[in-house]
Each structure stands twice: as C-alpha cells, then as structure tokens.
C-alpha positions as a Markdown table, in Angstrom:
| # | Residue | x | y | z |
|---|---|---|---|---|
| 1 | Unk | 0.0 | 0.0 | 0.0 |
| 2 | Unk | 1.4 | 3.4 | -0.9 |
| 3 | Unk | 1.8 | 6.2 | 1.7 |
| 4 | Unk | -1.0 | 8.1 | 0.0 |
| 5 | Unk | -3.4 | 5.2 | 0.2 |
| 6 | Unk | -2.5 | 4.7 | 3.8 |
| 7 | Unk | -3.3 | 8.3 | 4.6 |
| 8 | Unk | -6.7 | 8.0 | 3.0 |
| 9 | Unk | -7.7 | 4.7 | 4.6 |
| 10 | Unk | -11.0 | 4.9 | 6.3 |
| 11 | Unk | -11.5 | 3.5 | 9.8 |
| 12 | Unk | -14.5 | 2.9 | 12.1 |
| 13 | Unk | -13.9 | 2.4 | 15.8 |
| 14 | Unk | -16.6 | 1.1 | 18.1 |
| 15 | Unk | -16.4 | 3.0 | 21.4 |
| 16 | Unk | -17.7 | 2.1 | 24.9 |
| 17 | Unk | -21.0 | 3.7 | 25.8 |
| 18 | Unk | -19.3 | 6.2 | 28.2 |
| 19 | Unk | -16.1 | 7.9 | 27.1 |
| 20 | Unk | -14.3 | 11.0 | 28.4 |
| 21 | Unk | -13.2 | 13.3 | 25.7 |
| 22 | Unk | -10.7 | 16.1 | 26.5 |
| 23 | Unk | -11.5 | 19.4 | 24.9 |
| 24 | Unk | -9.1 | 20.0 | 22.0 |
| 25 | Unk | -6.6 | 22.8 | 22.7 |
| 26 | Unk | -7.6 | 24.9 | 19.7 |
| 27 | Unk | -10.9 | 23.9 | 18.1 |
| 28 | Unk | -12.0 | 25.9 | 15.0 |
| 29 | Unk | -15.4 | 26.2 | 16.7 |
| 30 | Unk | -17.0 | 25.3 | 20.1 |
| 31 | Unk | -20.7 | 24.5 | 19.9 |
| 32 | Unk | -22.9 | 24.3 | 22.9 |
| 33 | Unk | -26.3 | 23.2 | 21.5 |
| 34 | Unk | -28.1 | 22.4 | 24.8 |
| 35 | Unk | -27.6 | 25.6 | 26.9 |
| 36 | Unk | -31.3 | 26.3 | 26.4 |
| 37 | Unk | -32.1 | 23.3 | 28.5 |
| 38 | Unk | -30.1 | 24.4 | 31.5 |
| 39 | Unk | -31.9 | 25.8 | 34.5 |
| 40 | Unk | -31.8 | 29.6 | 34.8 |
| 41 | Unk | -29.9 | 29.3 | 38.0 |
| 42 | Unk | -27.0 | 27.5 | 36.3 |
| 43 | Unk | -23.7 | 29.4 | 36.3 |
| 44 | Unk | -23.5 | 29.0 | 32.5 |
| 45 | Unk | -26.9 | 30.5 | 31.9 |
| 46 | Unk | -27.1 | 33.8 | 29.9 |
| 47 | Unk | -29.6 | 35.4 | 27.6 |
| 48 | Unk | -27.1 | 37.8 | 26.1 |
| 49 | Unk | -27.1 | 37.8 | 22.3 |
| 50 | Unk | -29.6 | 34.9 | 22.2 |
| 51 | Unk | -32.7 | 35.2 | 20.0 |
| 52 | Unk | -35.7 | 33.0 | 19.2 |
| 53 | Unk | -37.6 | 32.9 | 15.9 |
| 54 | Unk | -41.1 | 31.4 | 15.9 |
| 55 | Unk | -42.3 | 30.1 | 12.5 |
| 56 | Unk | -45.8 | 29.2 | 11.3 |
| 57 | Unk | -46.3 | 25.7 | 12.6 |
| 58 | Unk | -48.0 | 24.4 | 15.7 |
| 59 | Unk | -45.7 | 24.7 | 18.7 |
| 60 | Unk | -45.2 | 21.2 | 20.2 |
| 61 | Unk | -42.2 | 22.0 | 22.5 |
| 62 | Unk | -41.8 | 23.8 | 25.8 |
| 63 | Unk | -41.6 | 27.3 | 24.4 |
| 64 | Unk | -41.6 | 28.9 | 27.9 |
| 65 | Unk | -38.3 | 27.2 | 28.8 |
| 66 | Unk | -36.6 | 28.5 | 25.6 |
| 67 | Unk | -38.3 | 31.9 | 25.9 |
| 68 | Unk | -36.5 | 32.6 | 29.2 |
| 69 | Unk | -33.2 | 31.8 | 27.6 |
| 70 | Unk | -33.5 | 34.5 | 25.0 |
| 71 | Unk | -33.5 | 38.3 | 25.2 |
| 72 | Unk | -35.0 | 38.8 | 21.7 |
| 73 | Unk | -38.1 | 37.1 | 20.3 |
| 74 | Unk | -39.2 | 37.5 | 16.7 |
| 75 | Unk | -42.3 | 35.9 | 15.2 |
| 76 | Unk | -42.3 | 35.4 | 11.4 |
| 77 | Unk | -45.7 | 36.3 | 10.2 |
| 78 | Unk | -48.1 | 33.4 | 11.1 |
| 79 | Unk | -45.8 | 32.4 | 13.9 |
| 80 | Unk | -47.6 | 35.0 | 15.9 |
| 81 | Unk | -50.8 | 33.0 | 15.5 |
| 82 | Unk | -49.0 | 29.9 | 16.8 |
| 83 | Unk | -47.7 | 31.8 | 19.8 |
| 84 | Unk | -51.1 | 33.3 | 20.6 |
| 85 | Unk | -52.9 | 30.0 | 20.3 |
| 86 | Unk | -50.3 | 28.1 | 22.4 |
| 87 | Unk | -51.7 | 29.8 | 25.5 |
| 88 | Unk | -55.2 | 28.5 | 24.8 |
| 89 | Unk | -54.1 | 25.1 | 26.1 |
| 90 | Unk | -52.3 | 26.6 | 29.2 |
| 91 | Unk | -54.7 | 28.6 | 31.3 |
| 92 | Unk | -52.1 | 29.0 | 34.1 |
| 93 | Unk | -49.7 | 30.8 | 31.7 |
| 94 | Unk | -50.5 | 34.5 | 31.2 |
| 95 | Unk | -50.3 | 35.3 | 27.5 |
| 96 | Unk | -49.5 | 39.0 | 28.3 |
| 97 | Unk | -46.1 | 38.0 | 29.8 |
| 98 | Unk | -44.9 | 36.5 | 26.5 |
| 99 | Unk | -44.9 | 39.3 | 24.0 |
| 100 | Unk | -42.4 | 39.2 | 21.1 |
| 101 | Unk | -40.5 | 42.3 | 20.3 |
| 102 | Unk | -41.1 | 41.9 | 16.6 |
| 103 | Unk | -43.6 | 40.4 | 14.2 |
| 104 | Unk | -42.3 | 40.6 | 10.6 |
| 105 | Unk | -43.2 | 39.2 | 7.2 |
| 106 | Unk | -45.6 | 39.8 | 4.3 |
| 107 | Unk | -48.3 | 39.5 | 6.9 |
| 108 | Unk | -50.6 | 37.3 | 4.8 |
| 109 | Unk | -50.9 | 34.7 | 7.5 |
| 110 | Unk | -51.3 | 36.6 | 10.8 |
| 111 | Unk | -54.9 | 37.0 | 11.9 |
| 112 | Unk | -56.1 | 40.6 | 12.5 |
| 113 | Unk | -57.0 | 39.8 | 16.1 |
| 114 | Unk | -53.5 | 38.5 | 16.8 |
| 115 | Unk | -51.9 | 41.5 | 15.1 |
| 116 | Unk | -54.1 | 43.9 | 17.1 |
| 117 | Unk | -53.4 | 42.1 | 20.4 |
| 118 | Unk | -49.6 | 42.1 | 20.1 |
| 119 | Unk | -49.5 | 45.6 | 18.7 |
| 120 | Unk | -51.4 | 46.7 | 21.8 |
| 121 | Unk | -48.9 | 44.9 | 24.0 |
| 122 | Unk | -45.9 | 46.7 | 22.5 |
| 123 | Unk | -44.8 | 44.4 | 19.6 |
| 124 | Unk | -43.4 | 46.0 | 16.5 |
| 125 | Unk | -45.4 | 44.6 | 13.6 |
| 126 | Unk | -43.4 | 45.2 | 10.4 |
| 127 | Unk | -44.7 | 44.7 | 6.9 |
| 128 | Unk | -42.1 | 43.5 | 4.4 |
| 129 | Unk | -44.1 | 42.5 | 1.3 |
| 130 | Unk | -41.3 | 41.5 | -1.0 |
| 131 | Unk | -41.7 | 38.0 | -2.4 |
| 132 | Unk | -38.0 | 37.6 | -3.2 |
| 133 | Unk | -37.3 | 36.5 | 0.4 |
| 134 | Unk | -39.6 | 34.5 | 2.8 |
| 135 | Unk | -40.6 | 35.3 | 6.3 |
| 136 | Unk | -37.8 | 33.3 | 7.8 |
| 137 | Unk | -35.2 | 35.4 | 5.9 |
| 138 | Unk | -37.0 | 38.6 | 7.0 |
| 139 | Unk | -36.9 | 37.5 | 10.7 |
| 140 | Unk | -33.1 | 36.9 | 10.3 |
| 141 | Unk | -32.6 | 40.4 | 8.9 |
| 142 | Unk | -34.7 | 41.8 | 11.8 |
| 143 | Unk | -32.4 | 40.2 | 14.3 |
| 144 | Unk | -29.3 | 41.4 | 12.6 |
| 145 | Unk | -30.7 | 45.0 | 12.5 |
| 146 | Unk | -31.8 | 44.9 | 16.1 |
| 147 | Unk | -28.3 | 44.1 | 17.4 |
| 148 | Unk | -26.5 | 46.3 | 14.8 |
| 149 | Unk | -28.6 | 49.4 | 15.5 |
| 150 | Unk | -28.6 | 48.6 | 19.3 |
| 151 | Unk | -24.8 | 49.1 | 19.3 |
| 152 | Unk | -25.5 | 52.7 | 18.1 |
| 153 | Unk | -28.4 | 53.1 | 20.7 |
| 154 | Unk | -30.8 | 53.2 | 17.8 |
| 155 | Unk | -33.8 | 51.1 | 16.7 |
| 156 | Unk | -35.4 | 50.0 | 13.5 |
| 157 | Unk | -37.0 | 53.2 | 12.1 |
| 158 | Unk | -40.8 | 53.4 | 12.0 |
| 159 | Unk | -40.8 | 54.6 | 8.4 |
| 160 | Unk | -38.8 | 51.7 | 6.9 |
| 161 | Unk | -39.9 | 50.8 | 3.4 |
| 162 | Unk | -42.7 | 48.2 | 3.6 |
| 163 | Unk | -41.5 | 46.2 | 0.6 |
| 164 | Unk | -37.9 | 45.3 | 1.4 |
| 165 | Unk | -36.7 | 48.2 | 3.6 |
| 166 | Unk | -35.2 | 45.9 | 6.2 |
| 167 | Unk | -32.9 | 44.2 | 3.7 |
| 168 | Unk | -31.8 | 47.5 | 2.2 |
| 169 | Unk | -31.1 | 49.0 | 5.6 |
| 170 | Unk | -29.1 | 45.9 | 6.7 |
| 171 | Unk | -27.0 | 46.0 | 3.5 |
| 172 | Unk | -26.2 | 49.6 | 4.1 |
| 173 | Unk | -25.2 | 48.9 | 7.7 |
| 174 | Unk | -23.1 | 45.9 | 6.8 |
| 175 | Unk | -21.2 | 48.0 | 4.2 |
| 176 | Unk | -20.8 | 50.8 | 6.7 |
| 177 | Unk | -19.4 | 48.4 | 9.4 |
| 178 | Unk | -17.1 | 46.7 | 6.8 |
| 179 | Unk | -18.8 | 43.3 | 7.2 |
| 180 | Unk | -18.5 | 43.3 | 11.0 |
| 181 | Unk | -21.7 | 42.1 | 12.9 |
| 182 | Unk | -22.6 | 41.2 | 16.4 |
| 183 | Unk | -22.4 | 37.5 | 17.2 |
| 184 | Unk | -25.8 | 36.0 | 18.0 |
| 185 | Unk | -27.1 | 32.5 | 18.7 |
| 186 | Unk | -30.5 | 32.0 | 17.2 |
| 187 | Unk | -32.9 | 29.2 | 18.2 |
| 188 | Unk | -35.5 | 28.5 | 15.5 |
| 189 | Unk | -38.8 | 26.9 | 16.5 |
| 190 | Unk | -41.0 | 25.2 | 13.9 |
| 191 | Unk | -38.4 | 25.4 | 11.1 |
| 192 | Unk | -38.3 | 21.6 | 10.7 |
| 193 | Unk | -41.3 | 19.5 | 9.9 |
| 194 | Unk | -44.5 | 20.6 | 8.2 |
| 195 | Unk | -44.2 | 21.3 | 4.5 |
| 196 | Unk | -41.2 | 19.5 | 3.1 |
| 197 | Unk | -40.1 | 22.4 | 0.8 |
| 198 | Unk | -40.0 | 24.7 | 3.9 |
| 199 | Unk | -38.0 | 22.1 | 5.8 |
| 200 | Unk | -35.5 | 22.0 | 2.9 |
| 201 | Unk | -35.3 | 25.8 | 2.9 |
| 202 | Unk | -34.5 | 25.7 | 6.6 |
| 203 | Unk | -31.7 | 23.3 | 6.0 |
| 204 | Unk | -30.3 | 25.3 | 3.1 |
| 205 | Unk | -30.2 | 28.3 | 5.4 |
| 206 | Unk | -27.8 | 26.5 | 7.7 |
| 207 | Unk | -25.3 | 26.4 | 4.8 |
| 208 | Unk | -26.1 | 29.8 | 3.3 |
| 209 | Unk | -25.9 | 31.7 | 6.6 |
| 210 | Unk | -22.7 | 30.0 | 7.6 |
| 211 | Unk | -21.1 | 31.9 | 4.6 |
| 212 | Unk | -23.1 | 35.1 | 4.3 |
| 213 | Unk | -23.7 | 35.7 | 8.1 |
| 214 | Unk | -20.8 | 34.0 | 10.0 |
| 215 | Unk | -21.8 | 36.0 | 13.1 |
| 216 | Unk | -24.9 | 33.8 | 13.5 |
| 217 | Unk | -25.1 | 30.4 | 15.2 |
| 218 | Unk | -28.4 | 28.8 | 14.1 |
| 219 | Unk | -30.0 | 25.9 | 15.9 |
| 220 | Unk | -33.4 | 24.3 | 15.0 |
| 221 | Unk | -35.3 | 23.0 | 18.0 |
| 222 | Unk | -37.9 | 20.3 | 17.5 |
| 223 | Unk | -39.7 | 18.0 | 19.9 |
| 224 | Unk | -37.3 | 15.2 | 19.1 |
| 225 | Unk | -34.0 | 16.8 | 18.3 |
| 226 | Unk | -31.7 | 19.8 | 17.9 |
| 227 | Unk | -30.2 | 20.4 | 14.4 |
| 228 | Unk | -27.2 | 22.6 | 13.7 |
| 229 | Unk | -24.2 | 23.0 | 11.3 |
| 230 | Unk | -20.8 | 21.4 | 11.9 |
| 231 | Unk | -18.4 | 23.8 | 10.3 |
| 232 | Unk | -15.3 | 23.0 | 8.2 |
| 233 | Unk | -12.4 | 22.3 | 10.6 |
| 234 | Unk | -12.2 | 20.9 | 14.1 |
| 235 | Unk | -15.5 | 21.3 | 16.1 |
| 236 | Unk | -15.9 | 20.6 | 19.8 |
| 237 | Unk | -19.5 | 19.9 | 20.8 |
| 238 | Unk | -19.8 | 20.6 | 24.5 |
| 239 | Unk | -22.5 | 20.0 | 27.1 |
| 240 | Unk | -22.6 | 19.7 | 30.9 |
| 241 | Unk | -23.7 | 16.0 | 30.7 |
| 242 | Unk | -25.8 | 13.8 | 28.5 |
| 243 | Unk | -28.5 | 13.9 | 31.2 |
| 244 | Unk | -29.2 | 17.5 | 30.2 |
| 245 | Unk | -30.8 | 16.3 | 26.9 |
| 246 | Unk | -31.2 | 12.5 | 27.4 |
| 247 | Unk | -33.1 | 10.8 | 30.2 |
| 248 | Unk | -31.9 | 7.2 | 30.1 |
| 249 | Unk | -34.6 | 4.6 | 30.3 |
| 250 | Unk | -32.2 | 1.9 | 31.4 |
| 251 | Unk | -30.5 | -1.0 | 29.7 |
| 252 | Unk | -27.3 | -1.3 | 27.7 |
| 253 | Unk | -26.8 | 1.0 | 24.8 |
| 254 | Unk | -29.3 | 3.7 | 26.1 |
| 255 | Unk | -27.3 | 6.7 | 25.0 |
| 256 | Unk | -28.3 | 9.7 | 22.8 |
| 257 | Unk | -28.7 | 9.1 | 19.1 |
| 258 | Unk | -27.3 | 11.4 | 16.5 |
| 259 | Unk | -26.5 | 11.8 | 12.8 |
| 260 | Unk | -24.0 | 13.5 | 10.5 |
| 261 | Unk | -25.8 | 14.5 | 7.3 |
| 262 | Unk | -23.9 | 15.7 | 4.2 |
| 263 | Unk | -26.7 | 17.8 | 2.8 |
| 264 | Unk | -24.5 | 20.3 | 1.0 |
| 265 | Unk | -22.9 | 20.2 | -2.4 |
| 266 | Unk | -19.6 | 18.5 | -1.5 |
| 267 | Unk | -18.3 | 15.2 | -0.2 |
| 268 | Unk | -17.2 | 15.6 | 3.4 |
| 269 | Unk | -14.3 | 13.7 | 5.0 |
| 270 | Unk | -15.0 | 13.1 | 8.7 |
| 271 | Unk | -12.9 | 12.2 | 11.7 |
| 272 | Unk | -14.7 | 12.0 | 15.0 |
| 273 | Unk | -13.9 | 11.2 | 18.6 |
| 274 | Unk | -16.6 | 10.6 | 21.2 |
| 275 | Unk | -19.3 | 8.9 | 19.1 |
| 276 | Unk | -20.3 | 5.3 | 19.5 |
| 277 | Unk | -19.1 | 4.6 | 16.0 |
| 278 | Unk | -16.1 | 6.9 | 15.6 |
| 279 | Unk | -14.8 | 7.4 | 12.1 |
| 280 | Unk | -11.4 | 8.4 | 10.7 |
| 281 | Unk | -10.9 | 9.9 | 7.2 |
| 282 | Unk | -14.4 | 8.7 | 6.5 |
| 283 | Unk | -15.9 | 10.0 | 3.2 |
| 284 | Unk | -19.6 | 10.9 | 3.3 |
| 285 | Unk | -22.0 | 12.2 | 0.7 |
| 286 | Unk | -25.7 | 11.8 | -0.1 |
| 287 | Unk | -24.9 | 9.2 | -2.9 |
| 288 | Unk | -22.5 | 7.3 | -0.7 |
| 289 | Unk | -22.1 | 6.8 | 3.0 |
| 290 | Unk | -24.1 | 8.7 | 5.6 |
| 291 | Unk | -23.7 | 8.5 | 9.3 |
| 292 | Unk | -27.3 | 8.0 | 10.6 |
| 293 | Unk | -28.3 | 6.1 | 13.8 |
| 294 | Unk | -25.0 | 6.9 | 15.4 |
| 295 | Unk | -24.8 | 7.6 | 19.2 |
| 296 | Unk | -22.9 | 9.9 | 21.6 |
| 297 | Unk | -20.5 | 8.1 | 23.9 |
| 298 | Unk | -18.8 | 11.3 | 25.1 |
| 299 | Unk | -20.0 | 12.0 | 28.6 |
| 300 | Unk | -19.7 | 15.8 | 28.3 |
| 301 | Unk | -18.7 | 16.4 | 24.7 |
| 302 | Unk | -17.1 | 15.1 | 21.5 |
| 303 | Unk | -15.2 | 16.3 | 18.5 |
| 304 | Unk | -16.0 | 16.3 | 14.7 |
| 305 | Unk | -13.2 | 17.3 | 12.3 |
| 306 | Unk | -14.8 | 17.9 | 8.9 |
| 307 | Unk | -13.4 | 18.8 | 5.5 |
| 308 | Unk | -16.5 | 20.8 | 4.7 |
| 309 | Unk | -19.7 | 22.0 | 6.5 |
| 310 | Unk | -22.1 | 19.2 | 7.4 |
| 311 | Unk | -25.5 | 19.1 | 9.2 |
| 312 | Unk | -25.8 | 17.3 | 12.6 |
| 313 | Unk | -28.8 | 16.3 | 14.6 |
| 314 | Unk | -28.8 | 15.1 | 18.2 |
| 315 | Unk | -31.9 | 13.4 | 19.7 |
| 316 | Unk | -33.6 | 15.0 | 22.7 |
| 317 | Unk | -35.3 | 12.4 | 25.0 |
| 318 | Unk | -36.7 | 14.1 | 28.1 |
C-alpha cells in the first residue's frame, strides 16, 4: 500500500457507551447546543445575544423554557398566531407575559385579532411585502438589525420601506461596518417538519448563513432533536452532561442518538472522537455513506473534524 493510500484509509472504531473526551486545545469552533435546556440558576446561563424565531407551525415543545433563555423574540408572520394559540391550552400561563419584540413578514398569515393584540402589548409589527425572500429570511434580517442598531443606541425606524426596507437597511449597515456584525445565537422553533419544501429551505439556510452571516449560530429546535451545522475544521460539541438532553430509560446502549448528514454540495471527509461509531478519514455524501443512527459516547462532549460543512442532529429524549 502506498503512503497516500494509507493516509486516505477509512477507519471505524466502536467506542464504549461512556467515554471521556478532553476538549481540544484549539478547536475551530466550540458549539454548545443544549444551553437552552439548562436551568436559569445554572452558572453557564445567559440570555445575552440569544434570540428566538417562531415560525408558522404548531408549537409542540416547551416554548416557555426556551423563551426565558433568549433576550429577543421574533415571530415570522403566522408564527404570531401559533404563539397566541399556544396559550389557549395553558390557562395557568398569562399570555400577556410572553410578548415578542417583533412580528415581521408579508403578513398574509397573521390574523387581525392577533396582530391587534400584540400591537397593543408593544410588539413592532413590520410589513415586508417583498416575495424575493420569505418570512424566515426577514426574521433573520430583523435580528441582525436589532443588534447592529442597538450598538448605536438606535432602533429600526418606523418609516422603513414596507417592501424590502429591512434588507436595504441591513445591506447599508453591513457596508458601513465593513462586514462586522454582532455574534448572535438564534434558536428557531418550527423550522423543521410541516411542509417538506419549507424544511429543505431551513436546512439550506444553515449552509447559506454560515457563509453570508458567519456571526450567527443557528439551531433548529424540534420536539425530538436539535439540528445545527458542523463547520469545516475541528469542532468541539460541548455539554454539561448527556443527562441535560437525554433521560436514560435503562439498559445497555441507552445513549443519545445522532446523525451527521452531508446535505451540502460537497463530499465531506470526517474524523470524530466521542461517538459510538467513531470514524477516521471517512468519506460521506448523499450518494454514498451517511452516518445516521450513530450515538454519543462522550459524557460531556465530542469532536468532529470535517473537510466541509455538514448538518448534525442530536436526539432529545426528556
């Protein structure tokens, strides 16, 4: 075997169910996907530069828990209906304590009674009628503007053009700031599931925003998992313990499930440490090998070294 062939040889290693993984000394990126599940009394808890986007699907997760981990809440058009209706099933929760700062979109889905209610409670309802971007994109731009203008003690102007004024303003600010933007972690609720085309758009945004808006960390929250992007290079995925997101039911092999999904354009070469089935120099693409139904052996973290961006999902079982 030539030295080149040896370098490219793929390996799979079966790890024990519990494995201690030391944090790498200089990871390209450290990802903490489960901080939103920590109690607010935890020393690692902070709402600073954390935002929540609510999209237009029925809310089937504990929105209150995530809400309290974020300082900025944005409903994308009909997402405001979903937030409003959520409280119909929880009489003990006062709707008036959960008011988003912004509702944005082409506003073809939000009900008039919902718009009137949140407007009366202080929400900014911003019409952006352009059909060249969808309501999710408009929510992202709203978050970018909120933090960029906040640095200047300013807010989004009341007279912003109601077609695509937010995007125009953001482009102007980005040019003025020479591409610099505030780092923000964004939790997205209802971005996965529902209509398949919208789910695919959500996944595509992981890849697109990693390049166009590198200041943003995007995580999709569903009832069953959290979905995020592993970036090119060495990534350290960190958590306090697996018990934060996985309540073991007992028995051998009861550890959290995960997947590494090459949904971009390129083949990805992977090397991992801390998964049940660790791989080395493992080539992955949608027409070849895909790491689904893997598991997390790392007791408080694991590493993924990737030659290109790749989507990861980790199951939540609470």
